[in-house]
N, C-alpha and C positions, 0 to 999 in steps of 0.2 A: 462616711456619710451618716448623719444623725438618724434620718428616717429611712435607712436602707431596707428595713423589713417591711415597710409599707408596700413596696412593689411586689411582695409575695401575696398581698391581698388584692391590690389594684394593679392592673397591667399598665405599663408605661404608655402603651398605645391609646389608652383611655384616660389615664390620669393626667398626663402632661397637657393634652389639648383641653381637657376640662379645666385644669388650673389656669391656663393662659386665657381661656374664654372668660372665666370668672374675673380675672384681673382686668380684662378689656371692658367687660360689661360694667364693673364697678367704677372704673375710671370714666367711662362715658357718662354714667349716672351722676358722678360728682361734678363733672364739667357742665352737664345739662342743668344741674341744680344751681351752679354758680351763674350761668348765663341767664337763667329765668328769674333768679331771686336777687340779683345785684343790679340796682337801678343805674349805676354809672357805667357799667360794662358795655351795654348796648351803645350808648353815646360814644364811648371810647372807640369801639370797633367801627362805628360809622364816621369817625373823624370829627365829631362834634365835642371833643374833650376840651376842657378849659385850657386854652393855649397860653394864657398869660398867668404867670405866677404872681401871687400876691406880693406887694412891695414889702420888703423887710423894713421894719421900723427900728431905727438906730436908738439904742438905749443911751441915756445921758451918761457922760463920763462921771465916775465917782470921784469925789473930792479926795485928795491925798490925806491920809491920816496924820495927825500931829505926832511928832516924836515925844515920848515922855520926858519930863524935865527932871 
């Protein structure tokens, strides 16, 4: 284990729950920021997302190149 000596300073009964709590809080903060700052996400979750995809415009076929003489 790379950080094996860390547990001589911080007890695992304190360090592991503290680490997991920090991960959970930071994950919640990131998700909250996404939900509050992304305008299309609320509409998506409410079912009002754009249901029709834009029609693809077919590109005109390229003319075959002439063979060199």
